[in-house]
FIBAMAR-632790 format. One record per residue (C-alpha): x, y, z. Coordinates in steps of 0.5 Angstrom, whole numbers, padded with zeros to 4 digits, always signed. Example, Ala and Ser with C-alpha at 12.3 -4.5 7.8 and 13.67 -1.06 7.14 Angstrom:
<pts>
+0025-0009+0016/+0027-0002+0014/
</pts>
This chain:
<pts>
+0221+0123+0261/+0223+0124+0254/+0230+0122+0252/+0235+0127+0250/+0237+0127+0243/+0244+0124+0242/+0245+0127+0235/+0243+0133+0231/+0239+0128+0227/+0235+0126+0233/+0233+0134+0234/+0226+0137+0231/+0228+0144+0230/+0221+0146+0228/+0219+0144+0235/+0225+0147+0238/+0224+0153+0235/+0217+0153+0237/+0219+0152+0244/+0224+0157+0244/+0219+0163+0242/+0214+0161+0247/+0220+0161+0252/+0223+0168+0250/+0216+0171+0251/+0216+0175+0244/+0209+0176+0241/+0208+0177+0234/+0206+0184+0233/+0199+0186+0230/+0197+0189+0223/+0196+0196+0227/+0203+0196+0229/+0206+0196+0222/+0200+0200+0219/+0203+0206+0224/+0210+0205+0221/+0208+0205+0214/+0209+0212+0212/+0216+0212+0215/+0218+0205+0212/+0215+0208+0205/+0220+0214+0206/+0226+0209+0207/+0224+0203+0202/+0228+0205+0196/+0235+0205+0195/+0238+0203+0202/+0244+0199+0203/+0240+0193+0206/+0236+0193+0200/+0242+0194+0195/+0246+0188+0198/+0239+0183+0198/+0238+0184+0191/+0245+0184+0189/+0245+0176+0192/+0238+0174+0188/+0239+0170+0182/+0233+0172+0177/+0235+0169+0171/+0229+0165+0168/+0224+0168+0173/+0218+0172+0171/+0214+0173+0177/+0216+0174+0185/+0212+0173+0191/+0215+0178+0197/+0212+0175+0203/+0211+0180+0209/+0213+0186+0204/+0212+0192+0208/+0212+0198+0203/+0215+0193+0198/+0223+0195+0198/+0225+0188+0195/+0219+0187+0190/+0219+0194+0188/+0227+0194+0187/+0227+0188+0182/+0220+0190+0179/+0223+0192+0172/+0226+0185+0172/+0220+0181+0172/+0213+0181+0169/+0209+0180+0176/+0210+0182+0183/+0206+0180+0188/+0206+0183+0195/+0203+0179+0201/+0203+0183+0208/+0198+0183+0213/+0198+0190+0214/+0193+0194+0210/+0198+0200+0211/+0204+0197+0208/+0200+0195+0202/+0198+0202+0201/+0205+0204+0202/+0207+0199+0197/+0202+0201+0192/+0203+0208+0192/+0210+0207+0191/+0209+0203+0185/+0204+0208+0182/+0210+0213+0183/+0215+0209+0179/+0210+0207+0173/+0209+0200+0175/+0202+0197+0173/+0204+0190+0174/+0205+0190+0182/+0199+0186+0186/+0197+0186+0193/+0195+0181+0197/+0193+0182+0205/+0194+0176+0209/+0199+0173+0214/+0203+0167+0215/+0198+0164+0219/+0192+0165+0214/+0190+0160+0208/+0195+0161+0202/+0191+0157+0197/+0189+0163+0193/+0196+0165+0193/+0200+0164+0187/+0206+0160+0186/+0212+0165+0183/+0218+0163+0180/+0222+0167+0186/+0219+0168+0193/+0222+0172+0198/+0221+0174+0206/+0226+0180+0208/+0226+0181+0215/+0219+0178+0216/+0220+0171+0219/+0220+0172+0226/+0214+0168+0227/+0211+0163+0232/+0212+0157+0227/+0218+0158+0223/+0217+0151+0220/+0210+0152+0217/+0212+0159+0215/+0218+0156+0211/+0214+0150+0208/+0209+0155+0205/+0215+0160+0202/+0218+0154+0199/+0211+0151+0196/+0210+0158+0193/+0217+0159+0190/+0217+0155+0183/+0225+0156+0182/+0228+0160+0188/+0227+0162+0195/+0231+0168+0199/+0230+0170+0206/+0233+0174+0211/+0233+0172+0219/+0236+0176+0225/+0243+0174+0227/+0243+0174+0235/+0238+0173+0239/+0236+0181+0241/+0232+0186+0237/+0234+0191+0243/+0240+0192+0247/+0238+0188+0254/+0242+0194+0257/+0236+0199+0255/+0231+0194+0257/+0234+0194+0264/+0233+0201+0265/+0226+0200+0266/+0227+0193+0270/+0225+0189+0264/+0229+0182+0263/+0230+0180+0256/+0231+0173+0254/+0234+0172+0247/+0229+0170+0241/+0231+0164+0236/+0236+0167+0230/+0237+0165+0223/+0241+0158+0225/+0234+0155+0226/+0232+0157+0219/+0238+0153+0216/+0237+0147+0220/+0229+0147+0219/+0231+0147+0211/+0236+0142+0212/+0231+0137+0215/+0226+0139+0209/+0231+0136+0204/+0234+0143+0202/+0241+0146+0201/+0241+0153+0204/+0246+0158+0202/+0248+0163+0208/+0251+0170+0207/+0251+0176+0212/+0248+0183+0211/+0249+0189+0216/+0244+0195+0217/+0247+0202+0216/+0245+0204+0223/+0244+0202+0230/+0236+0201+0232/+0237+0206+0237/+0241+0212+0233/+0235+0217+0234/+0235+0224+0234/+0230+0225+0240/+0228+0222+0246/+0221+0221+0243/+0224+0217+0238/+0228+0213+0242/+0222+0212+0247/+0218+0210+0241/+0223+0205+0238/+0224+0202+0244/+0217+0201+0245/+0216+0198+0238/+0221+0193+0240/+0219+0191+0248/+0211+0192+0247/+0207+0197+0251/+0210+0202+0255/+0207+0205+0261/+0208+0213+0263/+0213+0211+0268/+0217+0207+0263/+0217+0212+0258/+0219+0218+0263/+0225+0213+0265/+0227+0212+0258/+0227+0219+0256/+0231+0221+0262/+0236+0216+0260/+0237+0218+0253/+0237+0226+0255/+0242+0225+0260/+0247+0222+0255/+0244+0222+0248/+0251+0219+0245/+0251+0214+0249/+0244+0212+0248/+0245+0212+0240/+0251+0208+0241/+0248+0203+0245/+0248+0196+0242/+0250+0193+0235/+0248+0195+0228/+0243+0189+0226/+0246+0183+0222/+0242+0179+0218/+0243+0172+0215/+0241+0172+0208/+0239+0165+0206/+0238+0162+0199/+0236+0155+0196/+0233+0152+0190/+0226+0149+0190/+0227+0146+0183/
</pts>
């Protein structure tokens, strides 16, 4: 029998995170899931409140290159592309990388480069940049390994955002289709893992503009719930659509807007 930790210094937060992710039952989404979302994210990437607040907290002084990990449609990298000499967007979704490059071309940026890779891939060919960011992209199975990769590829500074609270969808909505949600790990693991890596993370908080269920239609509501919970069968889709149509305002107001912890640290 393993002896229980006596102090915080006895806790392996990397291992605890891995165990928590397994216990939560959450699965990492396939690249194809994100490919399907690329057109929508391309449309909303520029100028959101979240992007503005993220960028406002970044220090790019003395920095010429930026690595955007899990870049999606390039919201963060493209927002600061006019302030650096090179932007590298890394993502495992070909659709997202295509959307990023289309936006870069529309803005006249010819110093943006895509790399198709995941957190789990070999990064030996991924260059070290002055700044490395991971915006809402660290819901991985092994956070410790991801943070070590991000840290190793940040020559000066690193920035990430991680969910505050353990739910991506309101448990009451999951209950409509008799699904029980267990909370997933949130940002506090990243803070503690970085501390155990010898870093001194600084934490601030951002809030999204909208609730994840603030939808115009029942179809969109069902699609968003399905993206969060995983594949829905026909009966589950019908039950969710009926629940939305019965009281759309209740559905739109369910849950809380996402809050994100903005975590920053120096690497040199």
